[in-house]
A tleap script that builds the chain and sets N, CA, C and O, in Angstrom:
source leaprc.protein.ff14SB
mol = sequence {
  NMET GLY TYR LEU GLU LYS LYS ASP TYR LYS
  LYS ILE LYS ASN ILE ILE GLU THR PHE ILE
  ASP SER PRO VAL ILE ILE ASP ASN LEU PHE
  LYS SER LEU VAL LEU PHE LEU LYS THR LYS
  ASN PRO GLU GLU ILE LYS ILE ILE LYS GLU
  THR LYS PHE THR ASP LYS PRO VAL SER ILE
  VAL ASN ALA VAL ARG VAL LYS ASN GLU ILE
  GLU ASN ALA ASP LEU ALA MET HIE ARG PHE
  THR GLU LYS LEU ARG LYS GLU SER ASP LYS
  ARG LYS ARG LYS LYS SER SER LYS VAL VAL
  CSER
}
set mol.1.N position { 0.795 -1.388 -0.393 }
set mol.1.CA position { -0.141 0.006 0.120 }
set mol.1.C position { 0.884 1.231 -0.141 }
set mol.1.O position { 0.926 2.041 0.784 }
set mol.2.N position { 1.613 1.463 -1.118 }
set mol.2.CA position { 2.305 2.475 -1.287 }
set mol.2.C position { 3.531 2.699 -0.420 }
set mol.2.O position { 4.337 1.770 -0.487 }
set mol.3.N position { 3.894 3.777 0.434 }
set mol.3.CA position { 5.229 3.567 1.153 }
set mol.3.C position { 4.983 3.538 2.696 }
set mol.3.O position { 5.944 3.436 3.458 }
set mol.4.N position { 3.820 3.620 3.120 }
set mol.4.CA position { 3.269 3.769 4.667 }
set mol.4.C position { 3.198 1.964 4.463 }
set mol.4.O position { 3.261 1.353 3.397 }
set mol.5.N position { 3.047 1.394 5.852 }
set mol.5.CA position { 2.947 0.110 6.513 }
set mol.5.C position { 1.565 -0.393 6.547 }
set mol.5.O position { 0.521 0.256 6.615 }
set mol.6.N position { 1.744 -1.670 6.488 }
set mol.6.CA position { -0.149 -2.215 6.670 }
set mol.6.C position { -0.802 -1.220 8.214 }
set mol.6.O position { -1.844 -0.567 8.263 }
set mol.7.N position { 0.212 -1.416 9.302 }
set mol.7.CA position { -0.508 -1.007 10.507 }
set mol.7.C position { -0.239 0.522 10.522 }
set mol.7.O position { -0.265 0.911 11.690 }
set mol.8.N position { -0.021 1.398 9.760 }
set mol.8.CA position { -0.271 2.695 9.690 }
set mol.8.C position { -1.746 2.923 8.936 }
set mol.8.O position { -2.658 3.662 9.306 }
set mol.9.N position { -1.687 2.019 7.714 }
set mol.9.CA position { -3.003 2.318 7.303 }
set mol.9.C position { -4.037 1.671 7.930 }
set mol.9.O position { -5.116 2.141 7.570 }
set mol.10.N position { -4.149 0.672 8.824 }
set mol.10.CA position { -5.073 0.164 9.753 }
set mol.10.C position { -5.281 1.124 10.687 }
set mol.10.O position { -6.445 1.402 10.977 }
set mol.11.N position { -4.154 1.824 11.348 }
set mol.11.CA position { -4.482 2.889 12.276 }
set mol.11.C position { -5.153 3.982 11.505 }
set mol.11.O position { -6.144 4.442 12.071 }
set mol.12.N position { -4.870 4.466 10.432 }
set mol.12.CA position { -5.541 5.828 9.724 }
set mol.12.C position { -7.501 4.958 9.756 }
set mol.12.O position { -8.506 5.667 9.749 }
set mol.13.N position { -7.547 3.634 9.785 }
set mol.13.CA position { -8.854 3.620 9.024 }
set mol.13.C position { -9.356 3.771 10.381 }
set mol.13.O position { -10.418 4.385 10.484 }
set mol.14.N position { -8.685 3.239 11.682 }
set mol.14.CA position { -9.350 2.992 12.857 }
set mol.14.C position { -9.588 4.515 13.526 }
set mol.14.O position { -10.294 4.583 14.532 }
set mol.15.N position { -8.989 5.755 12.956 }
set mol.15.CA position { -8.929 7.042 13.109 }
set mol.15.C position { -10.752 7.400 12.579 }
set mol.15.O position { -11.730 7.753 13.237 }
set mol.16.N position { -10.562 7.109 11.139 }
set mol.16.CA position { -11.296 7.348 10.446 }
set mol.16.C position { -12.908 6.723 11.092 }
set mol.16.O position { -14.019 7.248 11.017 }
set mol.17.N position { -12.582 5.713 11.581 }
set mol.17.CA position { -14.206 4.276 12.144 }
set mol.17.C position { -14.587 5.272 13.675 }
set mol.17.O position { -15.590 5.229 14.388 }
set mol.18.N position { -13.518 6.005 13.771 }
set mol.18.CA position { -13.970 6.874 15.727 }
set mol.18.C position { -14.702 7.776 15.327 }
set mol.18.O position { -15.536 8.045 16.191 }
set mol.19.N position { -14.838 8.609 14.097 }
set mol.19.CA position { -15.430 9.427 14.190 }
set mol.19.C position { -16.565 9.421 12.936 }
set mol.19.O position { -17.169 10.494 12.917 }
set mol.20.N position { -16.892 8.724 12.155 }
set mol.20.CA position { -17.941 7.989 11.185 }
set mol.20.C position { -18.551 6.884 11.571 }
set mol.20.O position { -17.956 6.050 12.253 }
set mol.21.N position { -19.417 6.778 11.308 }
set mol.21.CA position { -20.502 5.454 11.788 }
set mol.21.C position { -20.715 4.766 10.962 }
set mol.21.O position { -20.789 3.580 11.285 }
set mol.22.N position { -20.889 5.054 9.744 }
set mol.22.CA position { -21.597 4.695 8.655 }
set mol.22.C position { -20.012 3.485 7.784 }
set mol.22.O position { -18.920 3.984 7.511 }
set mol.23.N position { -20.310 2.146 7.561 }
set mol.23.CA position { -19.071 1.394 6.780 }
set mol.23.C position { -18.956 2.064 5.734 }
set mol.23.O position { -17.876 2.636 5.589 }
set mol.24.N position { -19.985 2.226 4.675 }
set mol.24.CA position { -19.973 2.757 3.363 }
set mol.24.C position { -18.846 3.909 3.070 }
set mol.24.O position { -17.821 3.784 2.401 }
set mol.25.N position { -19.389 5.209 3.847 }
set mol.25.CA position { -18.321 5.939 4.062 }
set mol.25.C position { -16.621 5.781 4.238 }
set mol.25.O position { -15.624 6.170 3.629 }
set mol.26.N position { -16.898 5.033 5.350 }
set mol.26.CA position { -15.801 4.459 6.230 }
set mol.26.C position { -14.846 4.042 4.936 }
set mol.26.O position { -13.791 4.633 4.703 }
set mol.27.N position { -15.341 2.967 4.138 }
set mol.27.CA position { -14.863 2.395 3.438 }
set mol.27.C position { -14.565 3.758 2.133 }
set mol.27.O position { -13.388 4.119 2.112 }
set mol.28.N position { -15.119 4.190 1.527 }
set mol.28.CA position { -14.772 5.309 0.389 }
set mol.28.C position { -13.646 6.308 0.690 }
set mol.28.O position { -12.627 6.613 0.071 }
set mol.29.N position { -14.366 6.858 2.262 }
set mol.29.CA position { -12.841 7.841 2.681 }
set mol.29.C position { -11.635 7.291 2.478 }
set mol.29.O position { -10.670 7.687 1.823 }
set mol.30.N position { -11.888 5.915 3.398 }
set mol.30.CA position { -10.194 5.321 3.341 }
set mol.30.C position { -9.503 5.128 1.820 }
set mol.30.O position { -8.460 5.672 1.459 }
set mol.31.N position { -10.322 4.235 1.028 }
set mol.31.CA position { -9.715 4.292 -0.065 }
set mol.31.C position { -9.708 5.439 -0.934 }
set mol.31.O position { -9.218 5.360 -2.061 }
set mol.32.N position { -10.339 6.754 -0.381 }
set mol.32.CA position { -9.470 8.148 -1.344 }
set mol.32.C position { -8.340 7.971 -0.437 }
set mol.32.O position { -7.300 7.396 -0.760 }
set mol.33.N position { -8.566 8.468 0.673 }
set mol.33.CA position { -7.346 8.967 1.537 }
set mol.33.C position { -6.256 8.245 0.938 }
set mol.33.O position { -5.287 8.837 0.463 }
set mol.34.N position { -6.414 6.509 0.940 }
set mol.34.CA position { -5.205 5.711 0.455 }
set mol.34.C position { -4.519 6.255 -1.297 }
set mol.34.O position { -3.325 6.456 -1.519 }
set mol.35.N position { -5.551 6.381 -2.242 }
set mol.35.CA position { -5.229 6.920 -3.166 }
set mol.35.C position { -4.534 8.187 -3.503 }
set mol.35.O position { -3.985 8.493 -4.561 }
set mol.36.N position { -4.658 8.858 -2.417 }
set mol.36.CA position { -4.239 10.648 -2.610 }
set mol.36.C position { -2.697 10.598 -1.601 }
set mol.36.O position { -1.788 11.428 -1.590 }
set mol.37.N position { -2.817 9.401 -0.862 }
set mol.37.CA position { -1.191 9.368 -0.422 }
set mol.37.C position { -0.647 8.501 -1.541 }
set mol.37.O position { 0.486 8.924 -1.773 }
set mol.38.N position { -0.919 7.517 -2.315 }
set mol.38.CA position { -0.321 7.133 -3.337 }
set mol.38.C position { 0.337 7.815 -4.303 }
set mol.38.O position { 1.423 7.518 -4.802 }
set mol.39.N position { -0.590 9.047 -4.631 }
set mol.39.CA position { -0.064 9.674 -5.802 }
set mol.39.C position { 1.023 10.984 -5.202 }
set mol.39.O position { 1.668 11.709 -5.959 }
set mol.40.N position { 1.043 11.080 -3.670 }
set mol.40.CA position { 2.015 12.432 -3.483 }
set mol.40.C position { 3.301 11.429 -2.922 }
set mol.40.O position { 3.235 10.323 -2.385 }
set mol.41.N position { 4.656 12.386 -3.316 }
set mol.41.CA position { 6.015 12.112 -3.143 }
set mol.41.C position { 6.194 11.716 -1.732 }
set mol.41.O position { 5.963 12.655 -0.970 }
set mol.42.N position { 6.576 10.477 -1.071 }
set mol.42.CA position { 6.766 10.253 -0.083 }
set mol.42.C position { 7.666 11.233 1.115 }
set mol.42.O position { 7.588 11.326 2.340 }
set mol.43.N position { 8.836 12.110 -0.300 }
set mol.43.CA position { 9.601 12.902 0.995 }
set mol.43.C position { 8.971 14.137 0.853 }
set mol.43.O position { 9.775 15.062 0.743 }
set mol.44.N position { 7.360 14.572 0.809 }
set mol.44.CA position { 6.856 15.730 0.599 }
set mol.44.C position { 5.681 15.398 1.860 }
set mol.44.O position { 4.845 16.255 2.144 }
set mol.45.N position { 5.714 14.385 2.399 }
set mol.45.CA position { 4.818 14.167 3.699 }
set mol.45.C position { 5.805 13.900 4.580 }
set mol.45.O position { 6.847 13.308 4.299 }
set mol.46.N position { 5.442 14.406 5.849 }
set mol.46.CA position { 6.103 13.827 6.970 }
set mol.46.C position { 4.877 13.262 7.665 }
set mol.46.O position { 3.712 13.479 7.332 }
set mol.47.N position { 5.272 12.545 8.624 }
set mol.47.CA position { 4.300 11.479 9.095 }
set mol.47.C position { 4.952 11.449 10.387 }
set mol.47.O position { 6.182 11.415 10.438 }
set mol.48.N position { 4.190 11.457 11.514 }
set mol.48.CA position { 4.383 11.600 12.708 }
set mol.48.C position { 3.939 10.090 13.185 }
set mol.48.O position { 2.884 9.564 12.831 }
set mol.49.N position { 4.832 9.529 13.975 }
set mol.49.CA position { 5.073 7.851 13.930 }
set mol.49.C position { 3.824 7.742 15.460 }
set mol.49.O position { 2.711 7.243 15.302 }
set mol.50.N position { 4.233 8.228 16.665 }
set mol.50.CA position { 3.525 8.416 17.163 }
set mol.50.C position { 3.164 9.639 18.310 }
set mol.50.O position { 3.825 10.486 18.910 }
set mol.51.N position { 1.545 9.175 18.252 }
set mol.51.CA position { 0.827 10.947 18.369 }
set mol.51.C position { 0.068 10.408 19.852 }
set mol.51.O position { 0.205 9.197 20.030 }
set mol.52.N position { -0.605 11.046 20.789 }
set mol.52.CA position { -0.820 10.893 21.896 }
set mol.52.C position { -2.534 11.748 21.857 }
set mol.52.O position { -2.730 12.962 21.805 }
set mol.53.N position { -3.530 10.689 21.901 }
set mol.53.CA position { -4.463 11.836 21.994 }
set mol.53.C position { -5.177 11.658 23.233 }
set mol.53.O position { -4.975 10.686 23.960 }
set mol.54.N position { -6.115 12.689 23.527 }
set mol.54.CA position { -6.571 12.857 24.947 }
set mol.54.C position { -8.334 12.480 24.432 }
set mol.54.O position { -9.008 13.030 23.560 }
set mol.55.N position { -8.634 11.517 25.216 }
set mol.55.CA position { -10.578 11.816 24.936 }
set mol.55.C position { -10.877 13.054 25.876 }
set mol.55.O position { -12.100 13.190 25.910 }
set mol.56.N position { -10.453 13.699 26.399 }
set mol.56.CA position { -11.281 15.029 27.108 }
set mol.56.C position { -11.840 15.640 26.419 }
set mol.56.O position { -13.053 15.542 26.233 }
set mol.57.N position { -10.640 16.890 25.543 }
set mol.57.CA position { -11.528 17.598 24.718 }
set mol.57.C position { -12.682 16.856 23.468 }
set mol.57.O position { -13.521 17.513 22.852 }
set mol.58.N position { -12.450 15.352 23.314 }
set mol.58.CA position { -13.407 15.412 21.979 }
set mol.58.C position { -14.459 14.744 22.729 }
set mol.58.O position { -15.375 14.319 22.025 }
set mol.59.N position { -14.575 14.512 24.175 }
set mol.59.CA position { -15.694 14.102 25.175 }
set mol.59.C position { -16.278 15.395 25.586 }
set mol.59.O position { -17.476 15.471 25.311 }
set mol.60.N position { -15.856 16.268 26.073 }
set mol.60.CA position { -16.064 17.707 25.934 }
set mol.60.C position { -16.817 18.399 25.038 }
set mol.60.O position { -17.825 19.060 25.287 }
set mol.61.N position { -16.235 18.205 23.868 }
set mol.61.CA position { -16.915 18.946 22.718 }
set mol.61.C position { -18.247 17.683 22.384 }
set mol.61.O position { -19.369 18.158 22.565 }
set mol.62.N position { -18.241 16.706 22.091 }
set mol.62.CA position { -19.112 16.069 22.109 }
set mol.62.C position { -20.578 15.923 23.521 }
set mol.62.O position { -21.763 15.615 23.391 }
set mol.63.N position { -19.865 16.258 24.608 }
set mol.63.CA position { -21.039 16.888 25.418 }
set mol.63.C position { -22.008 17.921 24.812 }
set mol.63.O position { -23.225 18.065 24.690 }
set mol.64.N position { -20.970 18.516 24.519 }
set mol.64.CA position { -21.634 20.164 24.306 }
set mol.64.C position { -22.717 19.911 23.118 }
set mol.64.O position { -23.923 20.155 23.078 }
set mol.65.N position { -21.852 19.341 22.182 }
set mol.65.CA position { -22.720 18.930 20.826 }
set mol.65.C position { -24.120 18.190 21.158 }
set mol.65.O position { -25.106 18.275 20.426 }
set mol.66.N position { -24.073 17.474 22.327 }
set mol.66.CA position { -25.033 16.492 22.473 }
set mol.66.C position { -26.626 16.999 23.340 }
set mol.66.O position { -27.827 16.728 23.358 }
set mol.67.N position { -25.376 18.112 24.128 }
set mol.67.CA position { -26.891 18.975 25.280 }
set mol.67.C position { -27.419 20.136 24.105 }
set mol.67.O position { -28.512 20.689 24.226 }
set mol.68.N position { -26.647 20.371 23.155 }
set mol.68.CA position { -27.395 21.696 22.109 }
set mol.68.C position { -28.360 20.894 21.271 }
set mol.68.O position { -29.475 21.414 21.222 }
set mol.69.N position { -28.222 19.690 20.553 }
set mol.69.CA position { -28.779 18.607 20.065 }
set mol.69.C position { -30.309 18.789 20.923 }
set mol.69.O position { -31.323 19.322 20.472 }
set mol.70.N position { -30.141 18.224 22.178 }
set mol.70.CA position { -31.268 17.739 23.089 }
set mol.70.C position { -32.026 19.138 23.126 }
set mol.70.O position { -33.180 19.137 22.699 }
set mol.71.N position { -31.476 20.354 23.606 }
set mol.71.CA position { -32.436 21.425 23.372 }
set mol.71.C position { -32.852 21.608 22.383 }
set mol.71.O position { -34.069 21.790 22.345 }
set mol.72.N position { -31.897 21.669 20.779 }
set mol.72.CA position { -32.795 21.831 19.692 }
set mol.72.C position { -34.292 20.924 19.629 }
set mol.72.O position { -35.263 21.286 18.965 }
set mol.73.N position { -34.241 19.745 20.426 }
set mol.73.CA position { -35.063 18.851 19.935 }
set mol.73.C position { -36.229 18.710 20.741 }
set mol.73.O position { -37.296 18.127 20.545 }
set mol.74.N position { -35.713 19.482 21.840 }
set mol.74.CA position { -36.872 19.705 23.171 }
set mol.74.C position { -37.784 20.943 22.123 }
set mol.74.O position { -38.946 20.687 21.807 }
set mol.75.N position { -37.208 22.069 21.725 }
set mol.75.CA position { -37.827 23.569 21.459 }
set mol.75.C position { -38.711 22.602 19.992 }
set mol.75.O position { -39.939 22.578 19.906 }
set mol.76.N position { -37.906 21.988 19.117 }
set mol.76.CA position { -38.536 21.419 18.084 }
set mol.76.C position { -39.825 20.916 18.219 }
set mol.76.O position { -40.769 21.356 17.562 }
set mol.77.N position { -39.949 19.712 19.310 }
set mol.77.CA position { -40.878 19.283 19.722 }
set mol.77.C position { -41.932 20.152 20.303 }
set mol.77.O position { -43.124 19.892 20.137 }
set mol.78.N position { -41.588 21.014 20.871 }
set mol.78.CA position { -42.599 21.928 21.527 }
set mol.78.C position { -42.856 22.973 20.727 }
set mol.78.O position { -43.485 23.861 21.302 }
set mol.79.N position { -42.587 23.185 19.578 }
set mol.79.CA position { -43.014 23.971 18.245 }
set mol.79.C position { -44.101 23.153 17.492 }
set mol.79.O position { -45.245 23.552 17.274 }
set mol.80.N position { -43.517 21.805 17.082 }
set mol.80.CA position { -44.654 21.307 16.726 }
set mol.80.C position { -45.958 20.318 17.325 }
set mol.80.O position { -46.854 19.679 16.775 }
set mol.81.N position { -45.562 20.551 18.710 }
set mol.81.CA position { -46.768 20.070 19.762 }
set mol.81.C position { -47.451 21.313 19.442 }
set mol.81.O position { -48.518 21.123 18.857 }
set mol.82.N position { -47.131 22.607 19.667 }
set mol.82.CA position { -48.172 23.810 19.436 }
set mol.82.C position { -48.822 23.987 17.977 }
set mol.82.O position { -49.959 24.444 17.862 }
set mol.83.N position { -48.193 23.675 17.073 }
set mol.83.CA position { -49.025 23.868 15.672 }
set mol.83.C position { -49.742 22.862 15.833 }
set mol.83.O position { -50.880 23.271 15.604 }
set mol.84.N position { -49.820 21.228 16.219 }
set mol.84.CA position { -50.474 20.352 15.941 }
set mol.84.C position { -51.831 20.586 17.085 }
set mol.84.O position { -52.918 20.049 16.868 }
set mol.85.N position { -51.542 21.603 18.509 }
set mol.85.CA position { -52.604 21.842 18.818 }
set mol.85.C position { -53.537 22.993 18.779 }
set mol.85.O position { -54.483 23.158 19.548 }
set mol.86.N position { -53.164 23.806 17.768 }
set mol.86.CA position { -53.604 24.769 17.183 }
set mol.86.C position { -54.244 24.281 16.051 }
set mol.86.O position { -55.365 24.742 15.832 }
set mol.87.N position { -53.771 23.411 15.236 }
set mol.87.CA position { -54.589 22.350 14.152 }
set mol.87.C position { -55.713 21.568 14.539 }
set mol.87.O position { -56.617 21.202 13.788 }
set mol.88.N position { -55.560 21.240 16.245 }
set mol.88.CA position { -56.702 20.476 16.277 }
set mol.88.C position { -57.976 21.384 16.713 }
set mol.88.O position { -59.165 21.146 16.500 }
set mol.89.N position { -57.382 22.514 17.396 }
set mol.89.CA position { -58.486 23.446 18.130 }
set mol.89.C position { -59.421 24.126 16.524 }
set mol.89.O position { -60.633 24.340 16.473 }
set mol.90.N position { -58.336 24.356 15.290 }
set mol.90.CA position { -59.465 24.685 14.282 }
set mol.90.C position { -60.261 23.514 13.911 }
set mol.90.O position { -61.359 23.728 13.399 }
set mol.91.N position { -59.871 22.304 14.094 }
set mol.91.CA position { -60.933 21.280 13.294 }
set mol.91.C position { -62.258 21.183 14.335 }
set mol.91.O position { -63.368 20.946 13.858 }
set mol.92.N position { -62.056 21.402 15.940 }
set mol.92.CA position { -62.625 21.320 16.789 }
set mol.92.C position { -63.926 22.443 16.316 }
set mol.92.O position { -65.123 22.153 16.314 }
set mol.93.N position { -63.427 23.559 15.991 }
set mol.93.CA position { -63.936 24.485 16.066 }
set mol.93.C position { -64.903 24.366 14.735 }
set mol.93.O position { -66.120 24.547 14.746 }
set mol.94.N position { -64.091 24.019 13.571 }
set mol.94.CA position { -65.179 23.622 12.352 }
set mol.94.C position { -66.251 22.602 12.549 }
set mol.94.O position { -67.408 22.796 12.179 }
set mol.95.N position { -65.831 21.481 13.158 }
set mol.95.CA position { -66.812 20.775 13.524 }
set mol.95.C position { -67.931 21.042 14.486 }
set mol.95.O position { -69.040 20.530 14.332 }
set mol.96.N position { -67.650 21.814 15.441 }
set mol.96.CA position { -68.765 22.629 15.904 }
set mol.96.C position { -69.448 23.486 15.820 }
set mol.96.O position { -70.444 23.669 16.519 }
set mol.97.N position { -68.974 24.314 14.782 }
set mol.97.CA position { -70.066 24.936 13.790 }
set mol.97.C position { -70.844 24.241 12.982 }
set mol.97.O position { -71.991 24.650 12.801 }
set mol.98.N position { -70.441 23.183 12.401 }
set mol.98.CA position { -70.974 22.265 11.457 }
set mol.98.C position { -72.358 21.864 12.139 }
set mol.98.O position { -73.485 22.194 11.769 }
set mol.99.N position { -72.036 21.159 13.104 }
set mol.99.CA position { -72.844 20.823 14.068 }
set mol.99.C position { -74.320 21.698 14.300 }
set mol.99.O position { -75.470 21.316 14.083 }
set mol.100.N position { -73.802 23.085 14.850 }
set mol.100.CA position { -74.881 23.910 15.165 }
set mol.100.C position { -75.837 24.595 14.249 }
set mol.100.O position { -76.926 25.069 14.574 }
set mol.101.N position { -75.137 24.586 12.714 }
set mol.101.CA position { -75.826 25.395 12.087 }
set mol.101.C position { -76.678 24.234 11.147 }
set mol.101.O position { -77.523 24.600 10.330 }
savepdb mol mol.pdb
quit
């Protein structure tokens, strides 16, 4: 697989899998990245062999994103409920006006 070792490509694929859930997208992104790396000159690309990742920044960012998504979902659900109530009230009024007349 080009000038990188197989274990390097496995690590790259594992990193992609960390952030993306869809297997199809993972495979396409990985294949695209491999083709890109094969077209580059090995001297142009500096590869850092050992990198330390911490989970805290990602966890904090994800926690904030999840909190925001939940708040947005609650707000959207509230708006939708209000819309349904208004439509229901309109239908009730129409039915009651038809019965009276």
